[in-house]
Structures are given as C-alpha cells and as structure tokens.
N, C-alpha and C positions, 0 to 999 in steps of 0.2 A: 836400423839405427846399429853402432859399433856396440859391441855386449859391453868393452870398458866402460864407455860412456854411459851405458843404460843403468850397470851396475855402482857406478859410482853416484848418479843422480837418484836412483832409488835407495841408495845406501845413505848418504849425505854425506860421501867422502868429496870434500872440498877441493884436496890437494891433488887429488888423482883428476877429479874433474877439471879443475883450471890446467894442469900439464897436458891433457887429453886435445882442449880445446887450443892450447899453444903451437901443439906438434900437429894437430890437425884442424885448421881455422874454419872450415865449411862441414865438419862433422856435426853443429848443431842441427843442420837442415834435415838429415835425414829423422825416417820415421820408422816405429816398430810395423811388426805386419797389421796390427788394427788400427796403424795410421796415427798412432799418439808421437806428440812430439816429445822433445826433451824436459819440456815446461809441463805437459800432460805426465810425463813418470812424474817428476819431484812433485809436482800436486795431489796425485794419488797415493804418494809413501808419506806425505807430511813433510816436505823437507823444505823449511821456509829458507833456508841459509842458501841452498843449491838456487831457489826463486830468486832471491836477493844478486846471487851472481849472474843469471840472465835478463832479468828485465832491464838492469842501465845497458849492456851490450848489445843485447840481440833482439829489442825489443823498441828499438828507436824510431820505426818508419810509421809516419802518418797514417793515421786510418783516414782521415780527409782524403789524403792526395793518393791512398790506394784505391777508395772509390769513387774519385773522379776519373782516374785513370781508366779503370773498370769500366765507367760509362761512358767514356769518348770512347773505347774498345769496341764495346758494343754497338754503339751509334755507326761507327765509319767502319770497323774490321769485321765484324760478324761474330759469331758464337766461339769459331774456334780459338779465335784471338783472348776472349774472354776468358776460356777454360785453361789456355796458357798462363794470361795474368795472373789467375786465382792463385799459382805458385809462389807469387808475390806477397800473398795476405800475411799482414804482422803476423809473428808467433804467437801473440797475446791472442787474438782471433781466428787461431787455425781450428778445425776440427778434427775429429777423429772418425772412425767409420759410422758410428753412433753422431755423429753431428754435436757430440760434445765440446765444450771448450774447457781450457785448463781451471776456469770459473766453475765448472758443474762438477768436476772433479773435486774441485777443494773443497767445496759447499757441501758435497756430498760426503767427504768422510769430516766435515766439520773442523776444519782447520783455520779456524780464525784469523790468524797472522796471515797466512797465505792470502784469503781472500781481502783484506785489509791491502796488500802489498799490490794487488793485481787491479782492485778497485781505486787506488791512489795513481798507480801507472796509466792506467786507462784515460785518467782525467786530464792528464797532463797531453797526451798525444791524440785525443779524441778530436778537441777544437770545437770545429761549427759543426759536427754531426748530429744529425735528427736523433731525438731521443729514441725510436724505435730502431735504430743501427748501433746504440751502444753497447757494451760489453754485457751490462748487467740485464739489457732485454735479447739478448741473443737465446734461442730455443734450440733442443736437439730435434732428432727425428718424433718422438714423441711430443713435441712441442712445450716439453717441460723447460721453465725457465731455473736460473740457477737456486732462486727460492723456492721453488717445486721439491728440489733434490735437497735442500736443507731441512725445508717442512718435513717431508718423508721420514726423514732420518732422526728427526728430534733433535735439531741442534739449534737451539734458542740463541745462543749469542752468536751465530752466523745469521740468524732469521735477524734479529733485531738491527745487524751491521748492515745486512742488505736492505732493511726496509728504511733506515735513516738516509742511505746513499738515493732510492729509488722508490718512495713509500705507493707508487703505481703499480710496481709490482706485485701487491694485494690483487691487484684486479686481471690479471691476464689468467685465463685457463689454459689447459693443455687439449691435446686434441682428443682425449676421453670426456672432454668438458670439466676436469677436476681446477678446482680455485686451490690455491693453498690453505685456507680456510677449510676446506671441505676434507683436505687431507690432514689437518691438525686433528679435527675431531675426528675422524676414522682412524688415526694412529693412536687415540687415547693420547696425545700431547697436549691436554689443557690449556698447560702454560702459555704454549705457543699460540691457541685458539684465541687466549685473552688478550695477548699483545697484538693478533693480527685485528682482535674486535676495538682496540684503541684507536685504528685508522678511521679516517672519513668514511660512511657509508659509499659516497659517491665513486671511492677508489678502491672498493676493498668488495669483492664478488662473495658470494654464498653459494654458487653453482655447483653442482657434481654430476657425475657420470649416472646416465640410465634415467635423466630426468629429474634426478635427484637434487636436494639442497643440503645444506648443513641442518638445518633443523631437524630433516628426515633423521641423519643420525644420531643428532642428539636425544630426539624422542627415543629410539632403538638403544641407545647407551645408557637411557636413565639418567643423564646428568641435568639435573635440575635447574642448578644455579646458570649454569652457561646458555641453556634454553633460554633462560629468564632473560639473560643481557639480550640473545641474537633477537627473544620477540622484539625488544624495545627498538631495536638498531633495523631488525627487516621485517616489520610489520605484516607487507605485502606476502612473505613467505609461506605464511600461513596459510594461504590459499593454491599455493603453487603445488600442482601434479607430478608427479614423476611418470615412468614411462608406461605404468601400469595405471596409472589416473590417481595412485593413492594420494591423499596428502598427511601432512605429519600427523592430523588428528586419528588418520586410519588406521598408521600405524601404532598409535597409544592405546586406541580401542581394541586393536587387534592383541596386543601384548596386556592387555586390562591395565595399564596404568594409570589408576583413578587420578591421582593427584596432578600428572601431567594432562589428563585431560581437563581438569579444572583449569590449570595454568595455559593452557592453550584457547581454552573459549572464555578467559576472563577481559581478552580486549574486547573493546567496542564491535568490531567485526567479527560476527560469528557466522559469516557467510560458509568456512569452510565445514559445517555441520550439516549443509547441504549439498556439499560436494559430492557427485559419483564418479566413481571408477568405469572405466572403459566394459565393465559388464552390467553397470546400474547401479551398481553398491555402494550406498552411501555410509557413513561411520556407523549409524543407526543399524543396519541393515547388516553387518560386519558383527555389530554385537549380537544381534537376533538369531545368526545362523549360529553362533556360537555357543549362545544360550547365556552371556552375560546379563544377568537381569539387572543387578547392582548398576552396570553401566548403560544400561536402558534407561534406568531411573533417570540418573544425572542428565542424560542428553534430554529425555523427556521434560525434564524442572526448567532446565536452561533454556531449551527452543521446545514449546508445547505443542507447535504445530508439526512439528519432525513425525508424527503418525500418519501424516498424511503423503509422506514421499513416499513415490513408487520407486521400484525398483526395475529390472530387466522385464521384460513382456508387460508390464503394468502391473506387478505382483506388490501388495502390499507387505508391512513387516509380517501381518498374519498369516499371510500364503508362505513366507517363507521359514516360518518356525514351525508350519506344519510339515513341509518339504524334509527340514531337519531333523523331526520328529522329537523336537523338545517341547516335552508334555508341561515343564514348569513355565517358560517361556509362553507358551500358549494360553496357560492358564492366565498370566501377566497380561496380556494382550487383551485377553478377553474381558479382565477387569477393568483396565485403565481406556478400553476403546468404547467409548459412550455414542460415536456416531454409528447408526445403521447401517449407513451406506458401506463404510469400511469394513464393517461385519461381512455384510454379502457383495463385495466388488468382485467384478468379474475382472479375471485378467486379458490377456491377447485371444488368449484360447475359448475363453468365455466360461474359465474355470474358475469358482469361487472358492473360498477356503474349506468349505464342506465337502466338493468335489473332491478335493487334493487329499481330505482326511480321508474321504470313503476308499481312495484309492490306494494309500500308503499300507493298509492292513495292519495298523496299530489303534486297536478298537477304545482303549482309554482315552486317547485324541479323540476321536470320533463321539464318544458319549460325551466328552467336552460342550461340543457343539450341538449335539441333542439337547442337552439339560439346559441350555440357554435359548429363552424364548425370544430372542431379537433375531434369531438366526431363522433365515427362510429356504425352503428347502425345493422352491420350484422355479428356479435356474434352468436352465439348457446349456450348454456347452455349444461350440461349435460343430462338434461330433454328433449332437443331436442328444446328448447323454443328460441326465439327471444324475443327482447324487444317488437316488436308490440304482439306477441302471449298471453304474460304475463298482457298488458295493456288490451286486450280484456277480458282475462277473470277475470282480476280483477274491472275494468273499470265499477262504480256506476252511471256515467253520463246519460243523458235522451239523447235520440236520438236528440232531436230537441235544445241541448245547442250546442250554436256556439263553445266553447272552445271543445268538443269532434271532431268537424271536423277539427278543426284547429291542434290540436295535432297528429290524425292519419296520416293527410297530411304533418306534420313534420316528424314524424317516417319516412312515405317513402321516402321524400327527403334524410334523411341518410342512407338510405338502410335498414331500418326496416322493410322487407315484412314479412309476415306468414310464417314459414319453411313450405318447400313444405312436408314432412313427415306427419306434425301437420296437413295439409291440408286432405290430403289423409286419415287419420285417423277420422277427422271430418266428411268427407263425407262417410263414410265407417259406421260412429254411426248413422248419419241421415237414411242411407239404412235399419241398423238395427232396428234403432228405429221404421220406417215406415213397416218395416215386424212384427215387436212385435205389434205394435197396428192392424194390419190386423189378428193377431192371435188372438189378445183381441175380437175383434168383431165378430171373428167365434166363438169363445167360447161363448159369450155371445147368439149369434144366435142357437147354440148347446144346450145349457140352457133353453132357451125358449121350444126349440122343446123339451126337455126331460119334462119339466114340464106341456107341455101340452099332451104328452103322459101317465103321471100318473093320469091328470084329467079324461084321457078315460080311465084307468084301464090299460095300457099298462106300460112293463119296457124295458128297453135299456142298452146298453153296461154302462152308466153311474152309476148304480146300482149296479155295481158288484165290488168288489175288484181284483186287477189283477190276483190272482191267481184263482178267480171262470173265470172269462173271457176266460181262456184258456181249460175248461172243459167244459161249456153249451152254447149253443146258447146265440144270446144278445137280439133278436127280440122275444118274447113269448107273444101271447095275452093273457086274462083272462082266459078263456077256455083251452085254451095250458097248462098254471099253473095247472090247476084241474087235466086235465088230465095225464099231468106228475106225477103228486102228486099221483093219483093211480098206477099208473106204478110202480112208485118206491115203494111205500109200500108195494105192492105185492113181489115183488124181494128181499126187505131186508127182509119180513118174512121169505120166502122161502130160503133165505142163514142162517139166525140166526137159523131156524128149523133142515137143513141139518147138520149145524155144529155142533148143538148142538148134534143131534143123534149120530155123529162121534165119538166124545168126549168118549160116552157112550159106544160104540159098536168098538172097536179099533182094530186094524188087530193082528193077532196071539191070540188071546183071553186070558182070565184070569187064575191065579193059581189055581189049584180045591182042594188041599190040600196042607199040612206043614204051616210053620210059615208066609209065604206070601200068604196065602189063600184071593184072591178076588183082588190081585196086577194084573196087565199086564203083562204077560210072557218077552215082548220083551223091558221093561220097562228100562235096562242097556245099550240099543242101542243108538247110537247117532242118528242114521236116526229117533227112536222113538222119541227122544226129539224136532227132527226139525219137524216132523209129527204134534205134539202138539203144537208148537208153531205156525206154519200157522193157524192150526183149532182155537187156541184162537184168532188169531188176527182177523181172520174171521169174528168169532160168535162176539168180540168187537166191529167191525165198523159196523157190520149190525146194531146190537142193537145200537149204537149212530144216523145210518141212522134214525132207527124206532122213537127214541127219537126226533130227528129234524123235521122230518115229521109231527109227534103229535103237536108241536108246531105250525109249520107253519098253520096248521088246523084251531088254533084259533087267527091267526093274520087276520085282516083286511087289514092291508097299502101292495099295492100290490109290493110295494120297497123291503120292508124288509121280505115280503115272499118268494120272490124270490130269495133274498139270503138266507134263510134256505133251501132252495130247491137245492141250489147250494150246502152248505155244506155234504146237504144227499148226491146228486150225487155224490161228491166226496168220501165220506164215501161208498159208494155202491160201487162203481168201483175199490176201492181198497181191498174191501172185496171179489171183484170174483178174484182179481190176487190172493189175499191169499186163497181161496177156489183153484184156481189151485194150489197154491203151495202146498196146503195140499192133492191134488192127488198125484201131483208129487211125493213128499217125502212118500207117503201111497205104490206106488207102487214100488217106489225102496226099501224099507221096505223090502218088502213080497216078492221082485224078487232074493234075494240073490247076487251070481257072473254072473246070465245071461248076455252076452253081446248084443243080440237083447233088451231085454228089456231095459236094460242100455240107449243102443242109444235112442228109444225112447223117454226115459225119458229126456234126453238131448236134444231132440228136442223141447221137450214140456218147457223145462226151457229158450230153445232161442228164443221162440214163447212170454215167458214169459216176458223175457228183453228187445225185443223187439217191445214190446207193451210199456211197463213203459219208454223206452227212448223217443220213438216216440211222445206218447199221454203226457209228460212232456216235455222232456229237450229240444226236438225238438221245440213245439210250442211254449216253452217259449224264446228260442233263436232265432225264427224269430221273435217274438213279440219285442225283444231288439233290434237287427239290423234293424228293421223300425222305432224305435224311435232313433237310432242313425244316421240313413239317413237323417232322419228329421231336427236331431239338425246341422249335417255338411251343409247341404242346408240352413239352419237359418243363421250359421256364415258365411258362404262364400257369402253371398247375398251382 
C-alpha cells in the first residue's frame, strides 16, 4: 500500500485521501504487509469519514455475483481459477492475514458508527446470499465472529447493534468452543451478559472452552444474580461437566460458596449432586477431602442418600476422610453414618476405613474407630492383611509407649487379630532368615580356611571357576602343582610335535607330477578335510596349553598359578580327544569301504563321545543337581 494513502486513511485526512485516489485510481486495491486493505486501516483507526468515502465508490460489487462466479469457476475451471477469482472479492468482505474483515476490526475497537455503516452497506449488496455467507457471519482463523470481538473487548453498544442485525450471532462458538455469553462472563462484562441473556435460549449458546459453560464461570466469579438468571434459562446446564468432569456444583463446593450451593440445588433436578468427575469424585467427596463439614451437612440435608455414593476404587466418604487425615471429618461421618455396612465397607482393594486408619499412622483417627462398637476388625483385604497386620507393619511407636499397648488391645477387642496366613508366612520367613544366617557363618569360616590355605601355599575349590572345578582335583599342594606342571608340559609338547608331523605326512601321499605337484592326493575327499580339521584342533589346543604352562611358571601367586594350570589341563584334555579324532578320521580315510575297519572306527567314535559326555556333561549335571537340592532344602525349611 502506498505510504501516503495509508497515512491519510489512518489519520482521517480526507483531502489527501481523495487527491491520492484521483491521481492513482487503482491504489485502493493495494494492501499492507499483513494483507490489510484501505478499509481495514480506516476501521482499525476509527475513521468513519474515510469509511464513508470508501464504501460508495469501491464496495459496490455484488457479493451474490462474486459467489456465483466463484462457484462456476470451481465447477468448470478448477482451483487455480478460484484462487485468481478470489482477488475480485468485494472490498467489504476482504480478509487480512488473520482472516479478519474490516467489520471484525471495527467491532474490536468499538467504533459503533463504522459497524453501522458496514452493516447497512452490506445489506444493500448481499441480495439473495444465504445467512451463513453474510458479513456479520464471517469468522476469522480463530472462528471468532464480529460479535465475539465486540464482547471480548467489552463494547456494549457494538454488541447491541450486532444483535439487532443478527440475533443468531449469540449462538456461534469459536474454535475454542467459546460462546459470546461465556466470553462476557469471563471478562466480567456483566451488562453485556445480561443483554445476551435477553435473547431466546434457542439461539443463545452458553458453551465455553474445555467443556465448561457460562454457569461454571458465574460460580467461580461468585455472581449470584447472573447465576440465578442463567439457572432459569439453562436448567440443564447445571448437570453439564467440563473436561475434568466437574459440574458447577463441584466448583461451588471446592470454593466453599454455601449460598451458591443452595442456589444450585434449589431446582427440582438435583442430579448434579450425584455427578462424578473423571476420578470418581462427587461434590460431596470434594467437600470431604477438603474437610468442609458445613458443606457436607448442607449436601446431606438436601440429598440424604448421598452418604451411599462411592468414589474411585469403590471408596466411601469415610475412606476419603481417613486418607485425607481429617479428624473432624471422620468424627462427623462416624456420627451421621448410621448404616453399619458403610462403616465396614470394603473398597476395590478389600480395605475398610479401619485398614486405612491403621496405615496412615494418625493414631487419634485410629482410636476413633476403635472406640466405635459398630466397627468390625476381622475383615481381610486382598493382600491377606487385617487391620492388626497393617498396624504392626506400619507402627512407629516404641514398645514402652502406653498408647501402643492400648491400640493393640483395642484392635483385639474388635476382632482384628493377625491373619493366620500372614502368621505362617512370618514364621517361615524367620526360619529362612535363620537358615541364611547359618549359611553366612559357614561361608565366613570357609573363607577364613581358604585364606589360611593360601598362606600355607595351598589351593582349594574356591580358587577355581566352575568349569575348572569339573576338570581338576580341588586340593593340591604346592609340590603337587609343580609336578602337574611338568607332566602337562611334557604331554602338551608331545601332542604338538605329533600333530605337527602328521600335518606334513598326510595319508595317501602327494602329487608327483602335473600342475598340482606337491599337493595331497586325497585333498578333494570330505574324509581328508575332517582329518585335517581334527589335526589342526589338536595342534592349536596343545600349543595353547604350552603357552599357559609357560605363563604359570612365572607366577608366584598359588591361586593364579592353579587357574592357569587348570586352563592348560582343559586344553590338553580336548587336544587328546582331537588326536583321537585325527586317528579315527585317518583310518576311515585310508580304509575305503572295508566293513571291519569301519566297525572299529565306529567303536572308537563311541568311546570318544562317551568320554566327552561323561567328563563334561555328566559332571556338570551332577553339580547342578547338588545345587538344586540345596536350594530346595533351604526354601522348604
């Protein structure tokens, strides 16, 4: 937009405005960076004289013709044509970047004269346009109508003007669900709210955001007169719940507005007193949790059966009072609850109010129950606990405290004995604890013995990992370790030498001529590959054993030396088995299809597998069985 035109429209300089449009006839089409037209600028700055000059000259296009042409373009020419045609929208109906019309801005600033000018001019050019497409019904991005803006900013005269033109505007809600009446009450514009309440209820909405309605706000703001009018016009709104499930009565009780409570319950429909929120709390339960005894009495007087109302987890008001540690509330409920089943009502977890009283460590509240002969103490909750069990587990009183003995004796007098099942579990736990203490003592003595053996140069079972315990003896002297070291070194060296020689002198010989000179003749047979694998395993394990024995010879610590010796023992053991496999596969390779030799080979394989299973799996299984038997004995004690 030209700066000169913008400043003239904003300041109301009619002469400059007219001269500029004479010199630049098309400049009125230009817009600001926020897409405001010259009409938007004049309305925003409350310049009715500029608006009077714009409307007759530049807002004569028929809205009906524009909508008709746009509809035909959408039908036959596609969306691109519609977007191009949108530029020809009548100036009166143009949007800015927030989709506000000039009427929105005029209503927002409260310029009644500009609002009247736009409405009158729109009536002339709208023709046969439907109600929803009229200027007064146009909404912005937030779905606010011009009435929403006028109400939100407290412009009563503008509100009256818009309602005279279109009373049904009071029924529109924005994207947040807010009606004009809700905004009026929220902004404390009670004169506007009264004006809106004069409209027929069929075309006046009381809805608000987050599920609230205008009655919720009237209760919170403590406006009794306005609330009285709304109760008469919207009686069903008393039972409407917001997103938390709270009715207007919930708010009145929470804020302890006793006069409002009486007003809300003065109607024939008192169902709002029994409405529960999303946590299962009714208005009576809210009063109970907060300790509002006067409010509780008022609600009980109006709705005598409200004491039977259950909250979340099937808890009564007495449960909630105990959990809230409200002693006076508990006294009140014990006084007015004349039904024994409510006093001993179990919740979803099997807890009676007495269970909760024993758990919260408020002994004054617990004594209130123990002094009431209607309370029964023999109930067991779903965890198998009586009130006595809970009290004994949560009690922080010293044994010398006289109150402790008094509470226990009173619990017994009402039948709150420890549960038999819990007694058995407790005795079993004591036995198990004693057994574990014995095991710990024995373990400490074994550890001391182990340390003594280390000092004497001895090694025992505790020095070895579990896989080594299965392979070597547990008690070895220092001299025995040295002798075992020498024996293992000789054996490992022998196996490594033999397996190395076998790898160079393979069965069947080598190629003596041709392109494969020097390669094994039987290299393509699968039996030959098995033979070479076993030989390689034997050589690798024996070499590893030599390495570990070499390392152990340079270690002075007897425990670490024994571990290295054990590892070398395992390597030698499996290298022997690999040598056996090398022999079997070699015989099988050179025997051809001889059944006798094959039978001998199968016998060797059986011996090989038996040795492997016996020495490894059987010993390991025995060890596991011994541990399992020990565990079963420990648990069953």
